[in-house]
Each structure stands twice: as C-alpha cells, then as structure tokens.
N, C-alpha and C positions, 0 to 999 in steps of 0.2 A: 399317611406315614406309619407303616407298621410299629407296633410297640415292641420292644426290646430293652433289655439290660443287660449291662456289661458289669462285672461283679469286680471292680479294681478293689485291691485292698484298702482301707483307710488310708496308709501311709505310703501309697505307691510313688506321690510326688516326690519322697524323700528319697527313693532308689531309682525314679526313672530315668535319672543320667546314667547309670550303670546298666540297664537294660539296653539303652540306646547303644551304648558303647560295645557291650557284648553282641549285638543283635540278633538276639534270641528272648523268648519269653515264652513259656510254656503252661499249659493247663490254666489259661485264665477262663473263666466259668461265665458263660453267656446264656440268657435266658431269653426265649424266644416262641410264641404259642404254645406254652405250656412244657415246653422240653429244654435241657440244660445240653447246653453244647459246651465241650472242653476244649479251647483252640489253642494252638500254636502258631507262633509268630516269628519271622524271620526275616532279617534284611538279606538281600542277594549274595553279598560277599559271605556271611555267616553260614548261608544254606549252603553255597558252593563246597566252603570248607566241610562242613559236616556230611555231604553227600559223597565228596572224595573218600573222607576215611572212612564212611559207611562201606561203599564200594570196595575198597581195598581190603576190610578185613571180610565182608561177607558177600560179595558181588551181586548184593541186592540190595535195594532202600525202598522203605514204603513209610511213606510221611502221611499219616492220618490226620484230617482236621487240621490242615495246614496252611497257613496264608502266609504270603509274602509280600513285604511291603518296603518303600524305599527308607523310610526312618521310622524305629519303634518308639513312638512317641505317643502318649495317652491321645491326642489330638489324631494322630496317624492310625493308632488302632480303632479308635472310635468310627473315624469315616471308613475305615475297612469293612467294619461289623455292619455299618449303616448301609454299604454299598450291598452287601452279600444280602442283607435281611430286604432291601429294596428290590433287588432282583429276584429273589426267590430262591439264590443258589445256596443259601444257609441251609434249607431243608436235604439238599445234597449231601451235607454233612452227617456223620455218624452221632446221635444224640446219645447221653449217657441213660436215658431211660426209653431208649428203642426196644420194640417187640421183636 
C-alpha cells in the first residue's frame, strides 16, 4: 500500500459533525510521494448547491482538487484518499509543489 498522510487538525473530531452537516471541507493537506496536495471535499447535495450558485453568477465553474463523497466523515475522507492513492489518480491532481 502506498504511503500517504492526511493532515487532519488535532481537534478535527470536535467539529467533524459540523463538516458532515455542511457537506463541505476545503484545503485539507495530504502528502504523498513527497508532494503536498490541498484537497476539497463535497457531498453531492452541497456540490450541487455550490455549482448552481456559481453557474448563475459566472456561467462557469472550476473545481480544482475536488473529491465528492457520500458523507464527510474522517473515515469517509480517509477511504476516498486511500482509493485515490491506490489507483494512482491522486497524481492527476495539482500538487502545491508542482513544477
């Protein structure tokens, strides 16, 4: 299994319920293969709301480094990142230290 690290804040468990309720969590640092990725997570309902709002205002939407999962829990996020790493798909995302 490829090594990766998700840099959850130390107090994440204290506000995990709020993240799940909001359906969005942004700029979560993940390191893999010496690169730092800032990932954004949405549940499908929140993603739809945000996309509709963005399209109404700008007629275009760009979602860089975005992952959509059913429930925004620590376990759900960890599983999603693990799948991205194991499939190699995380390398398709933009890293902070890309050349």
